N, C-alpha and C positions, 0 to 999 in steps of 0.2 A: 276435421272430418268426423262425423258421428259414427257410432258403431253400426247402425243399420246401413248407412251409406257404404261403409267399408265392406260389410258383408255383401252388399249388392254388387259392388265393383268386383269383389273376389269371385262371386258366383258367375258374373258375366264373363270374366276372364277364363274360368274353368270351362264354361260352356263353349267359348271360342276354341279352347284347346281340343275339345272333343270333336270339333268340326274340321280338323286338319285334313287336307292341305288348304281348305278354305273355298269359299264360294267362287271367287274369281278364277282360281286355278282349275277347279273342277268344271266350271262352266266353259272355260277356254278349251279344256281337254275334250269335253263332250262335243263341242262345235268343230274344233280344228283337227282333232284326231282322225275321224272318218274322212274329213275333207282332204287332209294331206295324204292319207293312204290312197284315196281315189285319184288324186292328182298325180301321185307318183306312178301309179299303174298306167294312167292315160299317157303320161309323157313317154313311156317306153312301149306303147302300143305298136304293134306291127312286127316287133321282134319275136322270134320263136321263144316258147316258154321254158326251154330247158337250157342247161349251162353252155353247150357249144354255141348255140345261137345268141345267148346273152353275152358271152365273151366276144363273139363276132360283132355284135351290135356296139359293144364298147370300143372295139378296135376301129370301127367305122365312124363313130360319133361319141367320143369319150365324155364331152361336156353334157350331152343329153342323158347319158346313162348315169353319170355322177349326180346330176340334178334329180333324176328319177329315184334312184336308190336313197338319196339324202332325204327327199320328201317323204318317202315311205318309212324310213327309219324314224324320222321325227314324228310321224303319225303314230307309229307303234308306241313310242315313249309317252306321247300325250294321252294315250288311252288309259294309263293307270289311274290318273285322277278322275277320268270319266267313269271308270269302274267303281271307284270308291263312292262317287256321288250316287250312282244307281244302287249300289249295295246298301247304302245308308237308308234309302227309301224301302228297299225290300226288308231290311232288318226290323222295321217297325212292327211287322206282323209275322215274318218268317225269318228269324235270325239265323237259323241253321242253313237255310238255302243261301242267305246272303254271305255267310262266312265261307262256305264251300265254293260258291260261284265266284266270289271275288278272289279267293286264294288261287283257284285253278286258272282263272283268266290271267291273273298277274304273273303266275309261274309261266304260263304260255307266252306272255309278252317278253319275259326274260329270254326264253328260247328264241324268239324272233329277233331280238337284239343281237344275240350270239350269231344267228344266221347272217344278219346284216354285216357284222364284222368280218365273217369269213368271206362273204361276197366282195367286200371291199379289198381284202387281201388278194382274192383271185383276179380282180381287175388290175392290181398292181403287177401281177405276174405277166399280164399282157404287155405292159410298158417295159418290164425288165427283160422278158424272154422272147417276146413275140407271140402272135396269136396261136399258132399251131403248138408251140411248146407249152404255152399256158393251158391249152385244151387238154393236152396229154397229161400234164401235171394234175389238173383237176380231176380228170377221168380216173387216174390212178389212185387218188386219195379221197374220192367223193364219199365212200362208205366208211371212212375211218371213225373209230370210236371217239365219242366225246360225251361228257356227263349230261349235256343238255338233250341227248336223245330221250332221256326220261321225261322231258317236258313235252314231248310230242302228243301224248295223250291229253295233257292239259290244254295244249294249243287247240286241239279239235273239240274236246269235250267241255271245256270251261264255259264257252258261250252258251251251250245247251243248258247246263246247270243254271247259269245266271238267268237265261230266258224263262226256264220253268219257275224259278223263284219269283221273277218279275210278274209272271202270270198268276201264281198262287197268291201273291201279296197284293195284286192289283196295282202294282207300281207303274205298270204300263198296260195299255190296251192289248187285246188279243192280237191284232194285226202287227203291232209293233213288237210284241214278244216273238211272234213268228219271224219277223224281219231280223231281230236280234239273233235268234238261233241260226239263221242262215250264215252268220259269220263263221260257223264251224266248217263251212265249205271252202274257205280261203286256203289255197295251197301253202304248204310249209316247206322249209328247207332252204338250201343255199342256191343262189342264182336262179330264182324262179321268176318268170316273166309276169305271171298272174293277170294276163290280159284276155284269158279265155272267158266265154260267157258265164260259166259258173262263178269264177272269181268276181266278175263285175256285178253279178247278182248279189253275191255275198257282201261286197263293199257297199252296194246301194242299200241293202238291208240294214247294215250297220249305221249308215247315215240316217235312214228313216227312223230307226229306233232311238238314236242318241242325240241327233242335232236338235230336235224340238225340245227335248229335256234340257239341253244346254242353254237354249235361248230362255227357257223359263227360269233356270237357275240364275242366269246373269241379270234377269229383270227383277228377281225377288230380293229387293233390298236397295240400299243407297249406292250411288256410283262411287268409284274409287277416288281418293284424294288426288289432286293434280300432281303433287310431288311424287306420290307412289307410282302413278302411271308413268311419269317421266323417268323415274329411276329404273323401272322395269324395262322400258324401251331402250334406255341407254345401256343396261346391263348386257343385253343380248350381243351387240357388236363388241363390247368390251371383253366379254367372256370368250368370244370367238377369236379375237386378236391374241388374248393371253394363251389360248390353246395353240395358235399357230406359232407363237414365238417363245412360249414358256417352256 
């Protein structure tokens, strides 16, 4: 292999490393993140939006509520590569807005994952103690201190910063920037139903802002190799089973 070819391969490898986590992960996050969030909320639609009603809904239909909260939590996790994809486009002309927007949003996503874990534990209290005892336990501890309270500002404000950056950099059109900023209205905290009109508008805005970008990202380049796609599909149930029995 000649020196120019070696340098070319090295440059391409370095360029790939700067694109972590990669086009397919980011594209999937852009498309699936908002879709899973919206699906999770719609599955639990009809239940009251605060913890006594959410616990009562779990007692009445545990499978439905587990599915709902699982979809929602998965959507939250998939938003981080979505944010990196958008921030990279913003950074071309507005690097400061990209750094701050991505950092704040991802910190906020950490906070939402923590809330999802606390909600999961609260549902287990219903199984272990019964509905009324679980409601009393959650009511008595709902305001307890945890370090992720500091992420509440990021949960609400991060999307606004990212939306402003997307507008200033022209990474998204005006309407999609406004739609992205609406995500700041999504309720935060433990055992929140999030099926009120404001929440649904916020989730719809997130989908309008991110899903078209995800489709464009997935189309911008060659398709995945068949073996890589097969390994990815196989890894999901394998990891799930290891988590159950490991």
